[in-house]
SESE-872022 format. One record per residue: residue number from 1; residue in three letters; chain; y, x, z of N, C-alpha, C, CB in turn. Coordinates in Angstrom, 1 decimal, padded with zeros to 4 digits. Glycine has a CB too. Layout:
BEGIN
i|aa|ch|n_yy|n_xx|n_zz|ca_yy|ca_xx|ca_zz|c_yy|c_xx|c_zz|cb_yy|cb_xx|cb_zz
NUM|ALA|A|Y|X|Z|Y|X|Z|Y|X|Z|Y|X|Z .
...
This chain:
BEGIN
i|aa|ch|n_yy|n_xx|n_zz|ca_yy|ca_xx|ca_zz|c_yy|c_xx|c_zz|cb_yy|cb_xx|cb_zz
1|MET|A|073.6|-164.2|064.9|072.5|-163.5|063.7|070.9|-164.7|063.7|071.8|-161.6|064.6 .
2|SER|A|070.0|-164.3|062.5|069.3|-166.2|062.8|068.1|-165.2|063.5|068.6|-167.9|060.8 .
3|VAL|A|066.9|-166.0|063.6|065.9|-164.9|064.1|065.3|-164.5|062.2|064.4|-165.8|065.6 .
4|HIS|A|065.7|-165.0|061.1|064.9|-164.8|060.3|065.7|-162.6|059.5|064.9|-166.7|059.0 .
5|GLU|A|067.4|-162.8|060.5|067.3|-162.0|059.8|067.1|-160.8|061.0|068.6|-162.1|058.8 .
6|ILE|A|066.4|-161.0|062.4|065.6|-159.9|063.1|064.9|-160.1|063.1|065.5|-159.5|064.0 .
7|THR|A|064.2|-160.4|062.6|062.7|-160.2|061.8|063.0|-159.3|060.7|062.0|-161.6|061.2 .
8|ALA|A|064.0|-159.7|059.6|063.9|-158.5|059.2|064.6|-157.0|059.7|064.2|-158.8|058.0 .
9|LYS|A|064.9|-157.1|060.0|065.3|-155.8|061.0|064.9|-154.9|061.7|065.7|-155.9|061.6 .
10|ILE|A|063.0|-156.2|062.2|062.4|-154.8|062.7|061.0|-154.7|061.7|062.1|-154.8|064.6 .
11|ASN|A|061.5|-155.3|060.9|060.4|-155.0|059.7|060.9|-153.2|059.3|060.8|-156.5|057.9 .
12|ASN|A|062.5|-153.3|058.8|063.4|-152.1|057.4|063.1|-151.4|058.6|065.6|-152.2|056.7 .
13|SER|A|062.9|-151.5|059.9|062.7|-150.5|061.1|064.5|-150.3|061.5|061.8|-148.8|060.5 .
14|SER|A|065.1|-150.9|061.1|066.5|-151.1|062.0|067.2|-150.8|063.5|066.6|-152.4|061.9 .
15|ILE|A|066.2|-151.7|063.3|065.6|-152.4|065.3|065.4|-150.8|065.8|063.3|-153.7|065.5 .
16|LEU|A|065.8|-150.4|067.1|064.8|-148.9|066.8|064.8|-148.4|068.6|065.9|-147.2|065.5 .
17|GLY|A|064.6|-149.9|068.8|063.8|-150.3|070.6|064.4|-151.4|071.0|064.0|-149.1|072.0 .
18|MET|A|063.6|-152.0|072.2|062.9|-153.3|072.8|064.3|-153.0|074.1|060.7|-153.2|073.2 .
19|GLY|A|065.3|-154.2|074.5|066.3|-154.1|075.1|065.4|-155.4|076.1|067.9|-154.3|074.3 .
20|SER|A|066.5|-155.4|076.8|065.8|-156.8|078.6|065.0|-157.5|077.9|067.2|-158.3|079.7 .
21|LYS|A|064.2|-157.8|078.8|063.1|-159.2|078.5|063.9|-160.1|080.3|060.5|-158.6|078.5 .
22|PRO|A|062.7|-161.6|079.4|062.9|-162.7|080.8|062.5|-161.9|082.0|061.7|-164.1|080.9 .
23|ASP|A|063.2|-162.4|083.5|062.2|-161.9|084.7|060.6|-162.6|084.8|063.0|-162.5|086.2 .
24|SER|A|059.8|-162.4|085.3|059.0|-162.5|085.2|058.8|-164.2|085.4|058.5|-161.5|085.6 .
25|ASN|A|059.6|-164.5|087.1|059.9|-165.7|087.6|060.5|-166.2|086.6|060.5|-165.8|088.8 .
26|SER|A|061.1|-166.4|085.8|061.7|-167.7|085.0|060.7|-168.0|084.1|063.2|-167.4|084.3 .
27|THR|A|060.3|-169.1|083.9|059.7|-170.3|083.1|060.3|-171.1|082.7|058.9|-171.0|083.6 .
28|ASN|A|060.2|-172.2|081.6|060.4|-173.6|081.2|059.3|-174.3|081.4|060.8|-173.7|079.8 .
29|ARG|A|058.1|-173.6|080.6|056.6|-174.2|081.2|055.6|-172.8|081.5|055.8|-175.3|079.7 .
30|HIS|A|055.7|-173.7|082.9|053.8|-172.4|083.6|052.9|-174.1|084.0|054.1|-170.8|086.3 .
31|ASN|A|051.8|-174.6|083.3|051.2|-175.4|084.0|050.0|-174.9|083.0|051.8|-177.0|084.1 .
32|THR|A|049.2|-175.3|084.7|047.6|-174.7|083.7|046.6|-175.7|083.0|046.4|-174.0|084.7 .
33|LEU|A|046.4|-174.7|081.5|045.9|-176.2|080.8|044.5|-176.3|081.3|045.9|-176.2|079.0 .
34|SER|A|043.5|-174.9|081.1|042.0|-174.9|081.9|041.8|-174.2|082.7|041.0|-174.6|081.4 .
35|ALA|A|041.7|-174.6|083.9|041.3|-173.1|085.3|039.7|-172.7|085.0|041.5|-173.9|087.6 .
36|THR|A|039.2|-173.1|084.5|038.2|-172.4|083.6|037.9|-171.8|082.7|037.7|-172.6|083.5 .
37|HIS|A|039.1|-171.9|081.9|039.4|-170.5|081.1|040.2|-169.7|081.5|039.8|-170.5|079.8 .
38|ARG|A|040.6|-170.3|082.5|041.5|-169.6|082.6|043.1|-169.4|081.9|040.8|-168.9|082.6 .
39|LEU|A|043.2|-170.4|081.4|044.4|-170.4|080.7|045.7|-170.9|081.0|044.2|-171.0|079.7 .
40|LYS|A|046.9|-170.4|080.5|047.5|-171.5|081.1|048.8|-171.5|080.1|047.6|-171.3|082.7 .
41|ASN|A|050.4|-172.5|080.4|051.5|-172.2|079.8|052.7|-171.1|080.7|052.1|-173.7|079.6 .
42|SER|A|053.3|-169.9|080.3|053.3|-169.5|081.0|054.2|-169.2|079.6|052.5|-169.1|081.9 .
43|PHE|A|055.8|-169.5|079.9|056.6|-169.0|079.1|058.2|-169.5|079.1|056.0|-169.2|077.8 .
44|VAL|A|059.2|-168.8|078.8|060.4|-169.3|079.0|061.3|-169.4|077.4|061.1|-168.4|080.3 .
45|HIS|A|062.2|-170.4|077.5|062.8|-170.1|076.2|063.8|-169.0|076.4|063.5|-171.3|075.6 .
46|ALA|A|063.9|-168.3|075.3|064.9|-167.6|075.7|065.7|-166.9|073.6|064.1|-166.1|077.1 .
47|LYS|A|066.3|-166.7|074.0|067.5|-166.4|072.8|067.4|-164.7|072.4|069.4|-166.7|073.6 .
48|ALA|A|067.2|-164.9|071.5|066.8|-162.9|071.1|067.9|-162.5|070.6|065.4|-162.2|069.7 .
49|THR|A|068.8|-162.2|070.8|069.5|-161.1|070.4|069.7|-159.3|069.7|069.7|-161.2|071.1 .
50|VAL|A|070.4|-158.7|068.6|070.5|-157.6|068.8|071.8|-156.9|068.9|069.7|-157.2|068.0 .
51|ASN|A|071.6|-155.6|070.0|073.0|-155.3|070.4|073.4|-154.3|069.5|073.1|-154.8|071.7 .
52|PRO|A|074.4|-154.5|068.7|075.0|-154.5|067.4|075.6|-152.4|067.5|076.6|-156.0|067.3 .
53|THR|A|075.7|-152.5|068.7|075.9|-150.2|068.9|073.9|-149.9|069.7|077.9|-149.5|071.2 .
54|SER|A|073.6|-150.1|070.7|072.0|-149.5|070.2|070.9|-150.4|069.3|071.1|-149.2|071.7 .
55|ASN|A|070.9|-151.3|068.8|070.2|-151.9|068.1|068.7|-151.2|068.7|070.6|-151.7|066.6 .
56|ARG|A|069.0|-152.6|069.5|067.7|-152.9|070.5|067.7|-154.7|070.5|068.0|-152.1|072.4 .
57|LEU|A|066.6|-154.5|070.5|066.1|-156.0|070.3|065.8|-157.0|071.8|064.7|-155.8|069.5 .
58|SER|A|066.8|-157.3|072.9|066.9|-158.5|073.9|066.1|-159.8|073.5|068.4|-159.0|074.0 .
59|PHE|A|065.9|-159.9|074.6|065.2|-162.0|074.8|065.8|-162.0|076.0|062.8|-162.6|075.0 .
60|VAL|A|066.3|-162.7|076.0|067.5|-163.3|077.3|067.0|-164.7|077.4|069.5|-163.2|076.9 .
61|ASP|A|066.7|-164.5|079.3|066.2|-166.1|079.4|067.7|-167.3|078.4|066.1|-166.6|081.7 .
62|ALA|A|067.2|-167.7|079.0|067.5|-169.3|078.1|067.3|-170.8|078.9|066.3|-169.5|076.6 .
63|ALA|A|066.7|-170.3|079.6|065.7|-171.2|081.0|066.4|-173.0|081.2|066.1|-169.9|083.2 .
64|SER|A|067.3|-173.0|081.2|068.6|-174.1|081.2|069.2|-174.1|080.5|069.4|-174.3|082.0 .
65|SER|A|069.5|-173.6|079.4|070.2|-173.3|077.7|069.6|-174.3|076.6|069.8|-171.6|077.0 .
66|ILE|A|070.5|-174.8|076.1|069.5|-175.3|075.1|070.1|-174.8|073.6|069.3|-177.0|075.3 .
67|ASP|A|070.8|-173.6|074.6|070.3|-172.3|072.8|070.0|-171.6|073.4|071.4|-171.4|071.6 .
68|PHE|A|068.5|-171.5|072.8|067.6|-170.4|072.6|067.3|-170.5|071.0|066.1|-170.5|073.7 .
69|ASN|A|066.2|-169.2|070.6|065.7|-169.4|069.6|064.5|-169.1|069.6|066.2|-168.9|068.8 .
70|SER|A|063.7|-168.9|070.4|062.6|-168.2|070.9|061.5|-168.2|071.7|062.9|-167.6|071.2 .
71|SER|A|060.4|-167.7|072.2|060.3|-168.1|073.2|059.3|-166.8|073.2|060.1|-169.6|073.4 .
72|TYR|A|059.5|-166.9|075.4|059.1|-165.4|075.8|057.8|-166.2|077.0|060.8|-164.2|076.8 .
73|ILE|A|056.7|-164.8|075.7|055.5|-165.6|077.0|055.4|-164.2|078.0|053.4|-166.1|076.2 .
74|HIS|A|055.2|-165.0|079.0|055.1|-163.8|080.6|053.3|-163.8|080.7|056.1|-164.7|082.6 .
75|PHE|A|053.1|-161.5|080.7|051.6|-161.6|081.2|051.3|-162.5|082.3|051.2|-160.4|081.8 .
76|GLN|A|050.2|-162.0|082.7|049.6|-162.3|084.2|047.9|-161.9|084.2|049.9|-164.1|084.5 .
77|ASP|A|048.5|-160.8|085.2|046.7|-160.4|084.6|045.8|-161.5|085.7|046.0|-158.0|085.0 .
78|ASP|A|044.4|-161.7|084.9|043.1|-161.9|085.1|043.5|-163.4|084.7|042.3|-161.3|086.7 .
79|TRP|A|044.5|-163.6|083.7|044.7|-165.1|082.8|045.1|-165.0|081.6|045.6|-166.2|083.3 .
80|THR|A|044.5|-166.0|080.6|045.4|-166.3|079.6|046.2|-166.7|079.2|045.3|-166.6|079.2 .
81|THR|A|047.7|-166.6|079.1|049.1|-167.1|079.2|049.9|-167.3|077.7|050.0|-166.0|080.3 .
82|CYS|A|050.4|-168.7|077.4|050.6|-169.2|076.1|051.7|-169.7|076.7|049.5|-170.2|075.4 .
83|GLY|A|052.4|-169.2|074.7|053.7|-169.6|074.5|053.6|-170.8|073.3|054.7|-168.1|074.0 .
84|THR|A|054.8|-171.3|072.3|054.9|-172.5|071.5|055.2|-172.0|070.6|055.5|-173.5|071.8 .
85|LEU|A|055.5|-171.4|069.7|056.1|-171.4|068.5|056.0|-172.5|067.4|055.8|-170.3|067.9 .
86|ASP|A|057.5|-172.6|066.8|057.6|-173.7|065.7|058.6|-174.4|065.7|056.7|-174.6|065.7 .
87|VAL|A|058.9|-174.7|064.5|060.6|-174.9|064.3|061.5|-174.9|065.0|061.0|-175.8|064.0 .
88|ASN|A|061.7|-175.5|066.6|062.0|-174.8|067.1|062.5|-173.4|067.8|061.6|-175.2|067.2 .
89|ARG|A|061.0|-173.3|068.2|061.1|-171.9|068.6|060.7|-171.2|067.6|060.5|-171.6|069.8 .
90|ARG|A|061.7|-170.7|066.4|060.2|-170.0|065.5|060.3|-168.4|066.0|060.3|-170.1|063.4 .
91|LEU|A|060.4|-167.9|067.2|060.6|-166.1|067.3|059.4|-166.5|068.7|062.9|-165.1|067.7 .
92|VAL|A|058.8|-166.1|068.6|058.0|-165.9|070.9|057.9|-163.8|070.4|054.7|-167.1|071.6 .
93|ALA|A|057.1|-163.7|071.5|057.8|-162.6|072.4|057.0|-162.4|073.6|059.2|-162.9|072.9 .
94|SER|A|055.8|-161.2|073.4|055.4|-161.0|074.7|055.5|-159.7|074.6|054.1|-161.6|075.3 .
95|GLY|A|055.6|-159.4|075.8|055.4|-156.9|076.6|054.6|-157.4|077.1|056.8|-155.6|078.0 .
96|ASN|A|054.9|-155.6|077.5|053.8|-155.4|079.1|051.9|-155.1|077.9|053.9|-157.8|080.6 .
97|PHE|A|051.7|-154.9|076.7|050.8|-155.1|076.5|050.2|-154.0|076.8|050.8|-155.5|075.7 .
98|SER|A|049.2|-153.8|077.5|048.9|-152.4|077.3|046.7|-152.2|077.2|049.8|-151.4|078.9 .
99|GLY|A|046.3|-153.3|076.2|045.1|-153.0|076.3|044.7|-155.2|076.0|044.7|-151.9|078.1 .
100|CYS|A|045.4|-155.3|076.6|045.3|-156.4|075.7|044.7|-157.4|074.5|045.8|-156.3|075.4 .
101|THR|A|044.8|-158.9|074.7|044.4|-159.4|072.8|046.1|-159.4|072.9|043.4|-161.5|072.2 .
102|TYR|A|046.1|-160.4|071.3|046.8|-161.9|071.1|046.7|-161.6|070.6|047.7|-162.7|071.2 .
103|LYS|A|046.7|-163.5|069.8|046.2|-164.1|069.0|047.1|-165.3|069.2|044.8|-164.1|069.2 .
104|VAL|A|047.2|-166.2|068.0|047.5|-166.5|067.2|047.3|-167.7|066.9|047.3|-165.9|066.6 .
105|PHE|A|047.1|-169.3|067.4|046.5|-170.5|066.6|047.5|-171.3|066.7|045.2|-171.1|067.1 .
106|ASN|A|046.4|-171.9|065.2|047.4|-173.4|064.5|047.1|-174.3|065.5|046.9|-174.3|062.7 .
107|SER|A|048.0|-174.9|066.4|047.2|-176.3|067.4|047.6|-177.3|066.5|047.7|-176.7|069.3 .
108|GLY|A|048.2|-177.7|065.8|048.1|-178.7|065.0|049.3|-179.2|064.8|047.3|-179.6|065.5 .
109|SER|A|049.8|-180.5|063.7|051.5|-180.7|064.2|052.3|-180.2|064.0|051.8|-180.6|065.1 .
110|GLY|A|051.8|-178.3|063.0|053.1|-178.2|062.5|053.5|-176.9|063.9|054.1|-179.9|062.3 .
111|ALA|A|053.2|-176.8|065.3|052.5|-176.2|065.9|052.1|-175.2|066.1|052.2|-176.5|065.9 .
112|PHE|A|052.6|-173.7|066.8|051.1|-172.7|066.9|051.1|-172.6|068.3|051.1|-171.0|066.1 .
113|THR|A|050.3|-171.3|068.4|049.9|-171.6|070.1|049.5|-169.9|070.2|048.2|-173.1|070.6 .
114|CYS|A|050.6|-169.4|070.9|050.6|-167.4|070.6|049.6|-167.1|071.9|052.6|-166.3|071.0 .
115|LEU|A|048.6|-166.4|072.3|048.1|-166.6|073.5|048.8|-164.7|073.4|046.1|-167.3|073.8 .
116|HIS|A|048.7|-163.9|075.1|048.7|-163.2|075.7|046.9|-163.1|076.7|050.0|-163.5|076.2 .
117|ILE|A|046.0|-162.1|075.7|045.0|-162.4|076.5|045.2|-160.8|077.1|043.5|-163.1|075.8 .
118|ALA|A|044.6|-161.4|079.0|044.3|-160.5|079.7|043.2|-159.5|079.6|044.3|-161.1|080.6 .
119|ARG|A|043.1|-158.7|079.5|041.9|-157.4|079.3|041.9|-156.6|080.5|042.4|-156.2|078.0 .
120|PRO|A|041.4|-156.5|081.6|040.9|-155.4|082.6|039.5|-154.5|082.1|040.7|-156.2|084.2 .
121|SER|A|040.0|-153.5|082.6|039.5|-151.8|082.1|037.8|-152.3|082.4|040.3|-149.9|083.6 .
122|GLY|A|037.0|-151.8|082.5|035.3|-151.7|082.6|034.6|-153.0|081.8|034.7|-151.7|084.3 .
123|LYS|A|033.5|-152.9|082.6|032.5|-154.8|082.3|033.4|-155.1|081.9|032.0|-156.1|083.4 .
124|GLY|A|033.1|-156.7|081.4|033.4|-158.0|081.3|034.6|-157.9|081.0|033.1|-158.7|082.4 .
125|ALA|A|035.5|-156.9|080.0|036.8|-156.5|080.1|037.3|-158.1|079.0|037.1|-154.5|079.2 .
126|ASP|A|036.6|-157.9|077.8|036.2|-159.7|076.8|036.0|-160.7|077.5|034.8|-160.0|075.8 .
127|ALA|A|036.1|-161.2|078.7|036.0|-162.0|079.1|036.5|-162.9|079.0|035.9|-161.8|079.8 .
128|LEU|A|037.7|-162.9|079.2|039.2|-163.3|079.0|038.9|-164.6|077.7|040.5|-161.7|078.3 .
129|VAL|A|038.8|-163.1|076.5|038.9|-163.2|075.4|037.8|-164.0|075.1|039.2|-162.1|074.8 .
130|GLY|A|036.8|-164.2|075.0|035.7|-165.1|075.0|036.3|-166.9|075.5|034.4|-164.3|076.3 .
131|LEU|A|036.3|-166.6|076.5|037.3|-167.6|077.1|038.1|-169.0|076.6|038.2|-166.8|077.3 .
132|ALA|A|039.0|-167.9|075.6|041.1|-168.4|075.3|040.4|-169.2|073.7|043.0|-166.4|075.0 .
133|ASP|A|038.3|-168.0|073.2|037.6|-168.7|071.9|037.8|-169.9|072.1|036.0|-168.5|071.7 .
134|ASP|A|037.1|-170.0|072.8|036.1|-171.5|073.5|036.9|-172.8|073.7|035.4|-171.2|075.3 .
135|TYR|A|038.3|-171.9|074.7|039.1|-173.6|074.8|040.0|-173.7|073.0|040.9|-173.7|076.7 .
136|ALA|A|040.3|-172.4|072.2|040.8|-173.1|071.2|039.4|-174.1|070.5|041.7|-171.9|070.1 .
137|ALA|A|038.0|-173.7|070.5|037.0|-174.2|069.8|037.2|-175.8|070.1|035.5|-173.4|070.2 .
138|GLN|A|036.9|-175.8|071.1|037.0|-177.0|071.6|038.6|-178.2|071.5|036.7|-176.6|072.8 .
139|LYS|A|039.8|-176.9|071.7|040.9|-178.1|070.8|041.1|-178.0|070.0|042.0|-178.5|070.9 .
140|LYS|A|040.2|-177.6|068.8|039.8|-177.8|067.1|041.5|-176.3|066.6|040.2|-180.5|066.3 .
141|TRP|A|041.4|-175.8|067.7|042.4|-175.0|067.1|041.9|-173.7|066.1|043.3|-174.5|068.4 .
142|THR|A|043.0|-173.5|065.1|042.8|-172.2|064.1|042.7|-171.2|064.7|043.7|-171.9|063.2 .
143|LEU|A|042.5|-170.2|064.6|042.6|-168.9|064.4|043.5|-168.3|063.7|041.9|-168.7|064.0 .
144|VAL|A|044.7|-168.0|063.2|046.1|-167.6|062.8|045.9|-165.7|062.3|047.2|-167.8|064.4 .
145|ARG|A|045.3|-165.0|063.4|046.3|-163.7|063.4|045.5|-163.5|065.4|048.8|-164.3|063.0 .
146|GLU|A|045.1|-161.7|064.8|043.8|-161.5|066.3|044.9|-160.0|066.0|041.3|-161.5|066.0 .
147|VAL|A|045.5|-159.6|067.7|045.9|-158.3|067.2|045.2|-157.4|068.8|047.9|-158.2|066.7 .
148|LYS|A|044.4|-157.0|067.9|044.2|-155.7|069.7|044.9|-154.6|070.0|042.8|-154.9|070.0 .
149|THR|A|045.1|-154.2|070.7|046.2|-153.6|071.8|045.7|-152.1|071.7|046.1|-154.3|073.7 .
150|VAL|A|044.6|-152.5|072.7|043.5|-151.1|073.1|043.6|-150.0|072.3|041.8|-151.5|073.0 .
151|GLY|A|043.3|-149.0|073.0|043.7|-147.0|072.4|044.7|-146.9|072.2|043.1|-146.1|071.0 .
152|HIS|A|046.2|-147.8|072.3|047.7|-147.2|072.0|048.2|-147.0|072.3|048.4|-147.2|071.7 .
153|ILE|A|048.3|-147.4|074.0|048.9|-146.2|074.6|048.6|-145.2|075.4|049.4|-146.5|075.1 .
154|GLY|A|049.4|-144.5|075.0|049.7|-142.4|075.2|049.3|-142.3|073.5|047.9|-140.9|076.8 .
155|VAL|A|049.4|-143.3|072.5|049.8|-142.3|071.3|051.0|-142.4|071.1|049.1|-142.6|070.1 .
156|ASN|A|051.2|-141.1|070.5|053.0|-140.7|070.2|053.3|-141.1|071.4|054.0|-141.6|068.9 .
157|GLY|A|053.2|-140.9|072.3|054.4|-140.8|073.6|054.4|-142.7|073.6|056.6|-139.8|072.9 .
158|CYS|A|053.3|-143.3|073.4|054.1|-145.2|073.3|052.8|-145.2|075.5|052.7|-147.1|070.7 .
159|LYS|A|054.1|-146.3|075.6|053.8|-147.1|076.9|053.5|-147.7|077.4|054.1|-147.5|077.4 .
160|GLU|A|053.9|-149.4|076.0|054.4|-150.1|076.3|053.8|-150.6|075.0|055.7|-149.9|076.8 .
161|ILE|A|053.3|-152.4|074.6|053.3|-152.6|073.3|053.9|-154.1|073.8|051.9|-152.3|072.4 .
162|PHE|A|054.8|-154.3|072.9|055.2|-155.3|072.2|055.0|-156.3|071.3|055.5|-155.1|072.0 .
163|LEU|A|054.4|-157.4|070.9|054.2|-158.1|070.3|054.7|-159.5|069.8|053.5|-157.9|070.5 .
164|ILE|A|055.6|-159.9|068.4|056.7|-160.5|068.4|055.5|-161.2|067.2|058.4|-159.8|068.2 .
165|SER|A|056.3|-162.9|066.8|055.7|-163.8|065.4|056.8|-164.4|065.8|054.0|-164.7|065.2 .
166|TYR|A|057.1|-164.4|063.9|058.2|-164.9|063.5|057.6|-166.2|062.7|059.1|-163.9|062.6 .
167|LEU|A|058.1|-167.3|062.9|057.4|-168.7|061.5|058.3|-168.9|060.8|056.7|-170.3|061.9 .
168|SER|A|058.0|-167.9|059.7|059.1|-168.3|058.8|059.6|-169.7|057.9|058.9|-167.4|058.0 .
169|PRO|A|060.9|-170.0|057.3|059.8|-171.6|056.4|060.2|-171.5|055.5|059.8|-173.2|056.5 .
170|ASN|A|059.0|-170.1|054.9|058.2|-170.6|054.1|056.5|-170.4|054.2|058.7|-170.3|053.0 .
171|ARG|A|056.0|-171.1|055.4|054.9|-171.1|056.4|054.2|-169.8|055.7|053.7|-172.8|056.5 .
172|GLN|A|055.0|-169.0|056.6|054.2|-167.6|056.7|055.3|-167.2|058.8|055.0|-166.1|054.6 .
173|ILE|A|053.2|-166.9|058.6|053.3|-165.7|060.8|053.7|-164.9|061.2|052.4|-165.1|061.7 .
174|HIS|A|054.9|-163.7|060.5|054.4|-162.6|060.3|055.0|-162.4|061.9|054.8|-161.7|058.8 .
175|THR|A|053.7|-161.7|062.7|053.2|-160.6|063.7|053.6|-159.3|063.4|051.9|-160.6|063.8 .
176|VAL|A|054.4|-158.9|064.5|054.4|-157.3|064.0|053.9|-157.2|065.4|055.9|-156.3|063.4 .
177|ARG|A|052.8|-155.7|065.6|052.8|-155.3|067.4|054.1|-153.9|066.9|050.4|-154.4|068.3 .
178|VAL|A|054.8|-153.8|067.8|055.7|-152.8|068.2|055.3|-151.7|069.8|057.0|-153.7|068.4 .
179|ASN|A|054.6|-150.2|069.2|054.7|-149.4|070.3|055.3|-149.5|070.8|054.8|-148.4|070.3 .
180|LEU|A|055.8|-148.8|071.5|057.5|-148.1|073.0|056.5|-147.5|073.6|058.7|-149.4|074.4 .
181|ASN|A|058.3|-146.0|073.7|057.7|-145.1|074.8|058.5|-145.7|076.0|057.9|-143.4|074.6 .
182|ASN|A|058.5|-144.6|076.9|059.1|-145.0|078.2|060.2|-145.3|078.6|059.0|-144.3|078.9 .
183|MET|A|061.5|-145.2|077.4|062.4|-145.5|076.6|062.8|-146.7|075.8|062.3|-144.6|076.0 .
184|GLY|A|062.1|-147.4|076.3|062.0|-148.4|075.1|061.9|-148.8|073.7|062.6|-148.8|075.1 .
185|ILE|A|062.0|-147.1|073.4|062.4|-147.0|071.6|061.0|-147.2|071.0|063.1|-145.3|071.0 .
186|ILE|A|060.6|-148.0|070.2|060.2|-148.1|068.6|059.1|-146.4|068.1|062.3|-148.2|067.5 .
187|VAL|A|058.1|-146.3|068.9|057.8|-144.7|068.4|056.1|-145.3|066.8|056.9|-143.4|070.6 .
188|ASP|A|056.0|-146.8|066.6|054.5|-147.4|065.8|055.1|-148.7|065.4|052.8|-147.6|066.8 .
189|LYS|A|054.5|-148.8|064.8|055.1|-150.5|064.5|054.2|-151.0|062.8|057.5|-150.6|064.2 .
190|GLU|A|053.3|-152.2|063.6|051.9|-152.9|062.3|053.0|-154.4|062.3|049.4|-153.3|063.0 .
191|LEU|A|053.3|-153.9|060.6|052.9|-156.0|060.3|051.7|-156.6|059.5|054.2|-156.8|059.2 .
192|PHE|A|051.7|-157.8|060.4|051.3|-158.7|059.5|051.3|-159.9|058.7|051.0|-158.7|059.7 .
193|VAL|A|050.9|-160.6|058.0|051.2|-161.4|056.9|050.1|-162.0|057.0|051.4|-160.9|055.5 .
194|ASP|A|050.8|-163.7|057.2|049.5|-165.0|057.1|050.2|-166.0|056.7|048.7|-165.6|058.5 .
195|LYS|A|049.7|-166.4|055.6|050.5|-167.8|054.9|049.5|-168.8|056.4|049.9|-168.4|052.4 .
196|VAL|A|050.4|-169.9|056.0|049.9|-170.8|057.4|050.0|-172.8|057.1|051.4|-170.2|059.2 .
């Protein structure tokens, strides 16, 4: 199944939930971009698939394989973690959101950088968001989409939020916020479409 078909299934609600995701220790790229900005690459190539029986979307670790169609960005507390969205990885996903911020930047040369920005609760919750924005400005990246996830946990049984971005052949980025219950079933979603 192509990433376009997977994205269509998410948008038309035929995917009922999320399945597996890569282990947090599995990476293709894990390097600090800026210690000052608390920003690092932390993603693994993955194979996105939909189980035809359970209708769940899974991201299977493809770190050592050339058979991949996506990148999965790992969450790390007190850091902004990044992954690449481009013609080789048209799908980027990240889970474990519970108030974090997700951003997609046009980083030039046909590539986009997707960020999972940790937001610890309490005073200074947006400090890492500001540092990520500063880094992006220094690199001359332009913001394509920002999705805040604060306030969703607990609503309609939501226990985790998943963000998925898809780079379509017609130069649009479709970003979907997917709210999941404790069984990984989708309880809410929102689609954002941006021309790039």
